[in-house]
C-alpha positions as CSV (number, residue, x, y, z in Angstrom):
1,M,89.3,84.0,120.8
2,Q,87.8,85.4,117.5
3,Q,90.3,88.2,117.7
4,T,93.4,85.5,117.9
5,I,92.0,83.7,114.8
6,K,91.9,86.8,112.9
7,L,95.5,87.9,113.6
8,I,96.7,84.4,112.8
9,I,94.9,84.5,109.5
10,G,96.3,88.1,108.8
11,V,99.9,86.8,109.5
12,F,99.4,84.0,107.4
13,V,98.4,86.2,104.5
14,L,101.4,88.4,105.3
15,I,103.6,85.5,104.9
16,L,102.0,84.3,101.7
17,G,103.1,88.0,100.3
18,F,106.7,86.8,100.3
19,P,106.3,83.9,97.5
20,I,103.7,86.1,95.7
21,G,106.2,89.0,95.5
22,I,109.0,86.8,94.1
23,F,106.7,85.1,91.7
24,L,105.6,88.4,90.3
25,A,109.1,89.8,90.2
26,K,110.0,86.7,87.8
27,K,107.1,87.3,85.5
28,T,107.2,91.1,85.2
29,K,110.9,92.0,84.9
30,E,110.3,94.7,82.2
31,E,107.9,96.6,84.3
32,L,110.2,96.5,87.4
33,K,113.1,98.2,85.7
34,S,111.0,101.1,84.1
35,G,108.8,101.5,87.2
36,K,111.4,101.3,90.1
37,K,110.9,104.7,91.5
38,W,107.1,104.1,91.5
39,F,107.4,100.9,93.3
40,K,109.4,102.6,96.0
41,L,106.6,105.3,96.3
42,I,104.1,102.4,96.9
43,I,106.2,100.8,99.3
44,I,106.6,104.0,101.4
45,I,102.7,104.7,101.1
46,S,101.8,101.2,102.1
47,L,104.1,101.4,105.2
48,I,102.5,104.6,106.2
49,G,99.0,103.2,105.7
50,G,99.9,100.0,107.6
51,I,101.1,102.1,110.5
52,V,97.9,104.4,110.5
53,G,95.7,101.1,110.4
54,L,97.9,99.8,113.5
55,I,97.3,103.3,115.4
56,I,93.5,103.3,114.6
57,K,93.3,99.6,115.3
58,N,91.9,98.6,112.0
59,D,93.1,95.2,111.3
60,V,91.8,95.0,107.7
61,L,93.6,98.2,106.6
62,M,96.6,97.4,108.5
63,F,97.1,93.9,106.9
64,S,96.0,95.0,103.6
65,F,98.7,97.8,103.3
66,F,101.4,95.7,104.9
67,F,100.5,92.9,102.3
68,I,101.0,95.4,99.5
69,A,104.3,96.5,101.0
70,I,105.7,93.0,101.4
71,V,104.7,92.0,97.8
72,T,106.0,95.2,96.3
73,S,109.3,95.2,98.2
74,R,109.9,91.3,97.3
75,S,109.5,92.3,93.7
76,L,112.0,94.8,93.8
77,K,114.6,92.6,95.7
78,E,114.4,89.9,92.8
């Protein structure tokens, strides 16, 4: 039961990453233009870190890296 609650909270936090990324993109347009290649690098590293967290079954690591990847990717889309 406790594991299920942790997963539900983790998924909820990941879903919150979408509006947070859009909000940050609207507020920091100048930085996004100049640092586009670095944001892509952050996305790749975050996805790799999230997959590693999934493999080693570390939920905090996995959700943290996937949250960073979602927020950064949504920032680039806007």
